[in-house]
C-alpha positions as CSV (number, residue, x, y, z in Angstrom):
1,M,107.7,-41.8,139.5
2,N,106.5,-43.9,136.5
3,Q,108.2,-41.4,134.1
4,T,111.4,-41.5,136.2
5,L,111.5,-45.3,136.1
6,H,110.7,-45.3,132.3
7,I,113.6,-43.0,131.5
8,F,115.9,-45.0,133.8
9,L,115.0,-48.3,132.1
10,K,115.4,-46.7,128.6
11,D,118.9,-45.5,129.5
12,A,119.8,-48.9,131.0
13,R,118.9,-50.6,127.8
14,R,120.5,-48.0,125.5
15,F,123.8,-47.8,127.3
16,W,124.3,-51.4,128.2
17,A,127.8,-51.4,126.5
18,E,129.0,-48.4,128.6
19,I,127.7,-50.1,131.7
20,V,129.5,-53.3,131.0
21,V,132.8,-51.6,130.2
22,S,132.5,-49.6,133.5
23,A,131.8,-52.7,135.4
24,A,134.6,-54.5,133.8
25,V,137.1,-51.8,134.7
26,I,135.9,-51.9,138.3
27,A,136.1,-55.7,138.4
28,T,139.6,-55.7,137.0
29,F,140.6,-53.1,139.5
30,I,139.3,-55.3,142.3
31,G,141.4,-58.2,141.1
32,I,144.6,-56.3,140.8
33,C,144.2,-54.5,144.1
34,T,143.7,-57.7,145.9
35,A,146.5,-59.5,144.1
36,L,148.9,-56.7,145.0
37,H,148.6,-57.5,148.7
38,G,149.9,-61.0,149.1
39,D,151.0,-62.6,152.3
40,R,154.7,-61.8,151.8
41,P,155.4,-59.0,149.2
42,D,158.7,-58.9,147.5
43,V,159.9,-55.4,146.8
44,H,162.0,-56.6,143.8
45,D,159.4,-59.0,142.4
46,V,158.9,-58.1,138.7
47,R,155.3,-59.4,138.8
48,L,154.5,-57.2,141.7
49,Q,155.9,-54.2,140.0
50,I,153.9,-55.0,136.9
51,M,150.7,-55.3,139.0
52,A,151.5,-52.0,140.7
53,T,151.8,-50.3,137.3
54,L,148.5,-51.8,136.2
55,A,146.9,-50.7,139.4
56,G,148.1,-47.2,138.8
57,L,146.8,-47.2,135.2
58,L,143.4,-48.5,136.4
59,M,143.2,-45.8,139.0
60,V,143.1,-43.5,135.9
61,H,140.7,-45.7,133.9
62,V,138.1,-45.8,136.7
63,P,137.3,-42.0,136.5
64,V,137.7,-42.2,132.7
65,S,135.0,-44.9,132.6
66,W,132.8,-42.6,134.8
67,W,133.4,-39.7,132.4
68,V,132.1,-41.8,129.4
69,L,129.2,-43.2,131.4
70,I,128.1,-39.8,132.7
71,T,128.5,-38.0,129.4
72,R,126.6,-40.6,127.4
73,V,123.6,-40.8,129.8
74,I,123.2,-37.0,130.2
75,H,123.6,-36.3,126.5
76,A,120.9,-38.9,125.8
77,E,118.5,-36.0,126.4
78,R,120.9,-33.2,125.7
79,L,120.0,-29.8,127.3
80,V,121.8,-27.5,124.8
81,G,119.8,-26.2,121.9
82,D,116.0,-26.5,121.1
83,T,115.8,-29.2,118.5
84,Q,115.9,-32.3,120.8
85,F,113.2,-34.8,120.4
86,W,112.4,-35.1,124.1
87,I,111.2,-31.5,124.5
88,T,108.2,-32.5,122.4
89,R,107.3,-35.2,124.9
90,P,105.6,-34.6,128.2
91,Y,108.8,-34.9,130.1
92,V,109.0,-33.1,133.5
93,W,112.5,-31.8,134.1
94,S,112.6,-32.8,137.7
95,K,111.7,-36.4,136.8
96,L,114.3,-36.4,134.0
97,L,117.0,-35.2,136.4
98,S,115.9,-37.8,138.9
99,A,116.2,-40.5,136.3
100,K,119.7,-39.5,135.5
101,M,120.7,-39.5,139.2
102,L,119.1,-42.9,139.6
103,F,121.1,-44.2,136.7
104,L,124.4,-42.9,138.2
105,L,123.4,-44.3,141.6
106,A,122.7,-47.8,140.1
107,F,125.6,-48.1,137.7
108,L,128.3,-45.9,139.1
109,Y,127.9,-45.4,142.9
110,L,126.6,-48.8,143.7
111,P,129.2,-50.8,141.8
112,F,132.0,-48.6,143.2
113,F,130.7,-49.0,146.8
114,I,130.5,-52.8,146.3
115,A,134.0,-52.8,144.9
116,Q,135.3,-50.9,147.9
117,C,133.6,-53.4,150.3
118,L,135.1,-56.4,148.4
119,I,138.6,-55.0,148.3
120,L,138.5,-54.2,152.0
121,A,137.1,-57.6,152.8
122,I,139.6,-59.5,150.7
123,A,142.4,-57.4,152.2
124,G,141.3,-58.5,155.7
125,F,139.2,-55.6,157.0
126,A,135.6,-55.5,158.1
127,P,133.6,-53.3,155.6
128,Q,130.5,-53.2,157.8
129,S,132.5,-51.1,160.4
130,L,133.8,-48.7,157.7
131,V,130.5,-47.7,156.0
132,S,130.6,-44.1,157.2
133,G,134.1,-43.7,155.9
134,M,133.3,-45.2,152.5
135,L,130.2,-42.9,152.2
136,Y,132.4,-39.9,153.1
137,N,134.9,-40.9,150.4
138,L,132.0,-41.1,147.9
139,L,131.1,-37.6,148.9
140,L,134.6,-36.4,148.3
141,L,134.6,-38.1,144.9
142,T,131.3,-36.6,144.1
143,A,132.6,-33.1,144.8
144,C,135.9,-33.6,143.0
145,V,135.0,-35.8,140.0
146,I,131.5,-37.0,139.5
147,L,129.4,-33.8,139.9
148,P,131.9,-31.6,137.9
149,L,131.7,-34.1,135.1
150,A,127.9,-34.2,135.2
151,A,127.7,-30.3,135.3
152,V,130.0,-29.9,132.3
153,A,128.1,-32.6,130.4
154,A,124.8,-30.7,131.1
155,V,126.2,-27.5,129.4
156,T,127.7,-29.2,126.3
157,S,125.8,-30.6,123.3
158,N,127.8,-33.8,122.5
159,F,130.7,-36.0,123.5
160,A,133.2,-34.1,121.3
161,R,132.4,-30.8,122.8
162,M,132.5,-32.3,126.3
163,T,136.0,-33.7,125.5
164,L,137.2,-30.4,124.1
165,T,135.9,-28.6,127.2
166,L,137.7,-31.0,129.6
167,L,140.9,-30.7,127.5
168,G,140.6,-26.9,127.7
169,I,140.2,-27.0,131.5
170,F,143.2,-29.3,131.8
171,L,145.4,-27.1,129.6
172,L,144.4,-24.0,131.5
173,S,145.1,-25.7,134.8
174,F,148.5,-26.8,133.5
175,A,149.3,-23.4,132.2
176,F,148.3,-21.7,135.5
177,A,150.5,-24.2,137.4
178,T,153.4,-23.7,135.0
179,L,153.2,-19.9,135.2
180,T,152.9,-19.9,138.9
181,A,156.0,-22.1,139.2
182,I,158.0,-19.8,136.9
183,Y,156.8,-16.7,138.7
184,F,157.7,-17.9,142.2
185,A,160.7,-20.0,141.0
186,T,160.7,-21.9,144.3
187,P,157.9,-23.9,145.9
188,G,156.2,-22.3,148.9
189,N,156.1,-24.0,152.3
190,G,153.2,-22.2,153.9
191,V,150.8,-23.6,156.4
192,T,148.2,-25.9,154.7
193,S,144.8,-24.3,154.6
194,Y,142.3,-26.9,155.7
195,V,139.6,-24.3,155.9
196,G,140.3,-23.3,152.3
197,V,140.1,-27.0,151.2
198,R,136.8,-27.5,152.9
199,I,135.4,-24.4,151.4
200,C,136.5,-25.6,147.9
201,F,134.7,-28.9,148.5
202,A,131.5,-27.1,149.5
203,L,131.8,-24.7,146.5
204,A,132.2,-27.6,144.1
205,L,129.1,-29.3,145.5
206,V,126.9,-26.2,145.6
207,V,128.0,-24.6,142.3
208,C,127.9,-27.8,140.2
209,S,124.5,-28.8,141.7
210,A,123.1,-25.3,141.0
211,A,124.3,-25.3,137.4
212,M,122.7,-28.7,136.8
213,V,119.4,-27.8,138.3
214,L,119.3,-24.5,136.4
215,Q,120.1,-26.2,133.1
216,Y,117.4,-29.0,133.6
217,A,114.8,-26.5,134.8
218,L,115.4,-23.6,132.3
219,R,117.7,-25.0,129.6
220,K,119.4,-21.6,129.4
221,V,122.9,-22.8,128.7
222,W,124.7,-19.5,129.1
223,L,123.1,-18.9,132.5
224,S,124.3,-22.3,133.6
225,R,127.7,-21.7,132.2
226,A,127.8,-18.3,133.9
227,V,127.3,-20.2,137.2
228,L,130.1,-22.7,136.4
229,I,132.8,-20.4,134.9
230,P,133.5,-18.5,138.1
231,L,134.1,-21.7,140.1
232,P,137.9,-22.0,139.6
233,F,138.3,-18.3,140.6
234,L,136.1,-18.8,143.6
235,M,138.2,-21.8,144.7
236,L,141.4,-19.8,144.3
237,A,139.9,-17.1,146.4
238,A,138.8,-19.6,149.0
239,I,142.3,-21.0,149.2
240,S,143.8,-17.5,149.6
241,I,141.2,-16.4,152.2
242,G,141.5,-19.7,154.0
243,S,145.3,-19.4,154.2
244,K,145.0,-15.9,155.7
245,Y,142.4,-17.1,158.2
246,D,144.7,-20.0,159.2
247,Q,147.6,-17.6,159.6
248,A,145.5,-15.4,161.8
249,Q,144.3,-18.3,163.9
250,M,147.8,-19.6,164.7
251,V,148.1,-17.4,167.8
252,R,144.8,-18.6,169.1
253,N,145.4,-22.3,168.3
254,Y,149.0,-22.2,169.6
255,P,149.1,-20.0,172.8
256,T,152.5,-19.1,174.2
257,A,153.7,-21.7,176.6
258,Q,154.7,-20.8,180.2
259,T,156.9,-23.9,180.3
260,A,157.7,-25.6,177.0
261,P,158.0,-29.4,176.9
262,I,161.1,-29.0,174.8
263,Q,164.4,-27.0,174.9
264,L,166.0,-25.6,171.8
265,S,169.5,-24.3,171.2
266,Y,171.4,-23.0,168.3
267,T,174.3,-25.3,167.4
268,P,176.0,-24.3,164.1
269,N,178.2,-26.9,162.4
270,P,180.8,-25.0,160.4
271,R,182.1,-28.1,158.7
272,S,178.8,-29.0,157.0
273,F,177.4,-27.2,153.9
274,Q,174.9,-27.9,151.2
275,T,174.0,-26.2,147.9
276,S,170.7,-25.6,146.2
277,N,170.1,-24.4,142.7
278,F,167.1,-22.4,141.5
279,Q,165.9,-20.6,138.4
280,A,166.8,-16.9,139.0
281,S,163.7,-14.8,139.3
282,A,162.6,-11.5,141.0
283,N,160.1,-13.6,143.0
284,V,162.3,-16.4,144.0
285,K,162.4,-17.3,147.7
286,I,165.7,-18.2,149.3
287,P,165.7,-21.2,151.5
288,V,167.6,-20.7,154.8
289,S,168.5,-23.6,157.1
290,I,169.2,-23.2,160.8
291,S,171.0,-25.9,162.8
292,L,169.4,-26.5,166.1
293,T,169.6,-29.1,169.0
294,E,166.5,-30.2,170.8
295,S,166.2,-31.9,174.2
296,G,164.1,-32.1,177.3
297,V,161.1,-34.0,176.0
298,P,159.6,-35.8,179.0
299,D,159.4,-39.6,179.1
300,G,156.1,-40.9,177.6
301,F,155.7,-37.8,175.4
302,A,156.7,-36.6,172.0
303,V,156.8,-33.1,170.4
304,L,155.8,-32.3,166.8
305,P,156.8,-28.9,165.3
306,D,153.8,-28.0,163.1
307,A,155.0,-24.6,161.8
308,A,157.6,-22.0,162.3
309,R,157.8,-18.2,162.1
310,I,161.0,-16.2,161.9
311,Q,161.7,-12.7,163.2
312,I,164.9,-10.9,162.1
313,Q,166.5,-7.8,163.6
314,A,169.5,-6.1,161.9
315,P,172.1,-3.8,163.7
316,D,170.5,-0.7,162.1
317,G,167.2,-1.6,163.6
318,S,165.5,-2.8,160.4
319,H,163.2,-5.7,161.0
320,W,161.5,-8.5,159.0
321,E,159.0,-11.1,160.1
322,S,157.8,-14.1,158.1
323,E,154.4,-15.7,158.0
324,W,153.9,-19.1,159.6
325,Q,155.6,-21.7,157.4
326,G,155.0,-25.4,157.4
327,G,157.0,-27.8,159.5
328,D,159.5,-30.3,158.0
329,G,157.9,-33.4,159.5
330,Y,160.2,-33.7,162.6
331,K,159.0,-35.7,165.6
332,F,161.0,-35.5,168.8
333,L,161.1,-38.2,171.5
334,P,162.9,-38.1,174.8
335,G,166.7,-37.6,174.3
336,E,168.8,-35.1,172.4
337,S,169.0,-34.7,168.6
338,R,170.0,-32.2,166.0
339,F,167.7,-30.9,163.3
340,S,167.8,-28.2,160.7
341,P,164.5,-26.5,160.0
342,N,164.2,-24.4,156.9
343,F,162.4,-21.2,156.2
344,S,162.1,-19.1,153.0
345,M,162.8,-15.4,152.5
346,P,161.9,-13.3,149.5
347,L,164.9,-12.4,147.4
348,Q,164.4,-8.6,148.0
349,V,164.4,-9.1,151.8
350,F,167.3,-11.6,151.7
351,S,169.4,-9.1,149.7
352,K,168.8,-6.4,152.4
353,F,170.0,-8.6,155.3
354,Q,172.5,-10.8,153.5
355,F,175.9,-9.3,154.6
356,V,175.1,-8.2,158.2
357,P,175.0,-10.2,161.5
358,L,171.5,-10.7,162.6
359,N,169.5,-11.4,165.8
360,V,167.0,-14.1,164.9
361,Q,164.1,-15.5,166.8
362,V,162.6,-18.7,165.5
363,I,159.1,-19.3,166.9
364,F,157.8,-22.8,166.7
365,A,154.1,-23.9,166.8
366,I,154.4,-27.3,168.4
367,T,152.0,-30.1,169.3
368,Q,152.7,-32.2,172.4
369,V,151.5,-35.8,172.2
370,Q,151.4,-38.5,174.8
371,A,152.0,-42.2,174.4
372,G,148.7,-44.1,174.7
373,K,147.8,-47.6,173.5
374,V,150.8,-49.9,173.0
375,T,150.5,-53.1,170.9
376,T,153.4,-55.6,170.6
377,I,153.3,-58.3,168.0
378,P,155.9,-60.9,167.0
379,M,157.5,-60.4,163.6
380,P,155.0,-62.2,161.3
381,L,155.7,-64.7,158.6
382,E,152.3,-63.9,157.0
383,K,149.8,-61.1,157.2
384,V,148.8,-60.0,160.7
385,T,146.3,-57.5,162.0
386,V,147.6,-54.7,164.3
387,P,144.6,-53.4,166.3
388,D,143.6,-49.8,165.5
389,F,146.5,-49.5,163.0
390,G,146.1,-51.8,160.0
391,I,147.3,-55.1,158.5
392,C,151.0,-55.7,158.2
393,S,153.1,-58.1,156.2
394,P,156.8,-58.9,156.0
395,V,158.8,-57.6,153.1
396,S,161.5,-59.6,151.4
397,W,164.0,-59.1,148.6
398,E,164.3,-61.4,145.7
399,S,168.0,-61.8,146.4
400,V,167.4,-62.9,150.0
401,I,164.6,-65.4,149.7
402,G,163.1,-66.4,153.0
403,Q,164.5,-63.4,154.8
404,A,162.4,-60.3,155.9
405,V,164.0,-57.0,155.4
406,G,161.1,-54.9,156.6
407,I,157.4,-54.6,157.0
408,S,154.7,-53.0,155.0
409,C,151.2,-52.2,156.2
410,I,147.8,-51.0,154.9
411,S,145.2,-49.0,156.7
412,P,141.5,-48.7,155.7
413,L,140.4,-45.5,154.0
414,R,142.8,-43.2,155.8
415,D,146.0,-42.9,157.7
416,P,146.0,-44.7,161.1
417,P,146.5,-42.7,164.3
418,L,149.9,-41.3,164.8
419,T,152.1,-44.3,165.7
420,H,155.7,-44.9,166.6
421,I,157.0,-48.3,165.5
422,S,160.1,-49.9,167.0
423,T,161.9,-53.3,166.7
424,H,165.5,-54.7,166.6
425,W,167.4,-55.7,163.6
426,S,169.4,-58.8,163.1
427,Q,172.9,-58.2,161.8
428,G,172.9,-61.4,159.7
429,P,170.4,-63.7,158.1
430,C,167.9,-65.3,160.4
431,S,168.3,-68.9,161.5
432,D,166.6,-71.3,163.8
433,A,168.4,-69.9,166.8
434,Q,166.5,-66.6,167.2
435,P,168.3,-63.6,168.8
436,A,167.1,-62.2,172.1
437,P,164.3,-59.7,171.9
438,D,166.5,-56.7,172.9
439,S,169.5,-57.7,170.8
440,G,170.6,-56.1,167.6
441,L,170.3,-52.5,166.4
442,L,167.1,-50.5,167.1
443,G,164.9,-49.7,164.1
444,T,162.2,-47.1,164.4
445,A,159.7,-45.3,162.2
446,W,156.7,-43.0,162.5
447,S,153.4,-43.6,160.6
448,G,149.9,-42.2,160.7
449,S,148.5,-38.8,161.5
450,L,146.7,-36.8,164.2
451,D,144.0,-35.8,161.7
452,R,141.0,-38.0,162.0
453,E,138.8,-37.3,158.9
454,P,136.5,-40.3,158.2
455,A,138.3,-41.0,154.9
456,Q,140.9,-39.6,152.5
457,L,140.0,-38.9,148.8
458,S,141.0,-42.0,146.9
459,I,139.9,-44.5,144.4
460,V,141.6,-47.3,146.4
461,P,139.8,-47.9,149.8
462,F,143.0,-48.3,151.8
463,V,146.3,-46.4,152.3
464,D,149.6,-48.1,151.7
465,L,152.0,-47.5,154.7
466,P,155.6,-48.3,153.8
467,I,157.3,-48.5,157.2
468,N,160.8,-47.1,156.6
469,L,162.6,-48.4,159.7
470,S,165.8,-46.7,160.6
471,N,169.2,-48.5,160.4
472,S,167.8,-50.9,157.7
473,E,171.1,-51.2,155.9
474,I,174.7,-51.8,157.1
475,V,176.7,-48.7,156.2
476,N,179.9,-48.9,154.2
477,T,179.0,-52.1,152.4
478,P,178.8,-52.5,148.6
479,G,175.2,-52.1,147.4
480,G,173.8,-51.4,150.9
481,K,173.7,-54.8,152.6
482,P,170.4,-55.1,154.4
483,R,169.7,-56.0,158.0
484,Y,167.0,-58.5,158.7
485,L,163.8,-58.9,160.8
486,C,163.7,-62.4,162.3
487,A,160.4,-64.2,162.9
488,G,159.2,-63.7,166.4
489,M,161.2,-60.5,167.0
490,P,158.8,-58.2,168.9
491,I,157.5,-55.1,167.0
492,T,156.0,-52.4,169.2
493,F,153.3,-50.0,167.9
494,T,152.8,-47.1,170.3
495,Q,150.0,-44.7,169.5
496,Y,150.2,-41.0,170.4
497,D,147.3,-38.7,171.3
498,R,147.3,-34.9,171.2
499,V,147.7,-33.3,174.6
500,A,148.3,-29.6,173.9
501,R,149.3,-27.0,171.4
502,M,151.6,-24.1,172.1
503,T,154.4,-21.9,170.9
504,T,158.0,-21.9,172.0
505,S,161.0,-20.0,170.6
506,V,164.8,-19.9,170.4
507,D,166.9,-16.8,170.1
508,I,170.0,-16.7,167.9
509,H,172.6,-13.9,167.9
510,D,175.2,-13.1,165.3
511,F,173.5,-15.2,162.6
512,H,174.6,-14.9,159.0
513,L,172.5,-15.8,156.0
514,P,173.8,-18.3,153.4
515,K,175.9,-17.2,150.4
516,V,174.0,-16.7,147.1
517,S,175.6,-16.5,143.7
518,V,174.1,-16.0,140.3
519,Q,175.4,-17.6,137.1
520,G,173.3,-16.8,134.1
521,S,169.8,-17.8,135.0
522,T,170.8,-20.1,137.8
523,L,170.8,-19.0,141.4
524,T,173.0,-21.1,143.8
525,V,172.5,-21.1,147.6
526,T,175.4,-22.4,149.8
527,Q,174.9,-22.8,153.5
């Protein structure tokens, strides 16, 4: 323990400049984050836009300061080569490693944790009730940023080689992403693999930790590098395997419903059309839109399409079935509405079925949610706390000083529970004579998520929730004349809880795929 403390104090004295710079970056970040959330944000305020830009830059500078701090302290007793002064001292590798971890705990983790607490407290939240979430966020940052930086530093000999290694990793990642985009031409819309993401986090923690321990214990650099190099390939394999696992589990997670809480029907609109342009490629996927009408959602409930699967049958008996593809974010309340889900077909399959009438079955994996806690607040003039949701403020425009044109909210560490927000707009500027609570056009919005992880991976300890209320502008007016939210107008926040998951389907006969034309290297889809 004395040796661990001795190395820690030596590093603290030697790297005081790096510690001060890192602390200064954190302190500046605290100031800008708190200044960004005034009592009444103005979406056109130039100062606010400048502060938002600075906050974005500092979100990059925080991990950069960590990179410098981690690299400098680990290279103080570098582990590559056999000419270092410290190997002639009676250093025990486990105590040396402990001293480095203690340094990072004192000058990286602790300042960042305090910064999170201060930002949350100044924003109006209670940090003491969010400790578990902040620790979980630190665990995510450790797996994604801190531990990989420490592992790479342990297998490089100096700051220059560390920088070149990180640059190489960045360039390889960029090249891989570019080649993938060119190869597939259109972005995929598969089901997000949460299993694969969790495996990747676990792999990053285990592999980077193992490489560091091996390097400190044995100082065999190529053995440690051999542990690190396969990590990207293992993570890609984990995403692929996790995606296949999630596809296989859809039937179990979403059983067939005997009675679906929603009715779907095919309602084509021959007067509407849209075009999409893509880079022509043998691996391009053609987007196909299907116009549907939904109805029958019971009062007090809502239905969320999470994913869709398409089965196609041609007159000659040929058949094609897609994988589960992600939903488009629709959320259905009681009443009737039209929507147009999209699915993607490989070009080879699309060409086979393009000119024939098809029998199509669209299978939806849906989640039924039920209205729960309801909170109603008067439209605020200043910041106000909405229980179990976040802190909300009115939003104004510089051109309409003193008039609120919307609301903006923040939630600590993660998205709030899935919430439906509703209020009524005023057609004209607000005056002393306030309109009746149920007068004016209805404005609604959804916010939040059914996922309840303790925290989301982020440098900032809260999530910005721009509430995009419907009907916010008067149509057919120059420049989009805004509607207004008057002080005291009730705003209702209705939280929804998951009730059941199931599948339901709609059958479509005599369906024709969209038209596709190719001009040079551009592929145009008209539907």
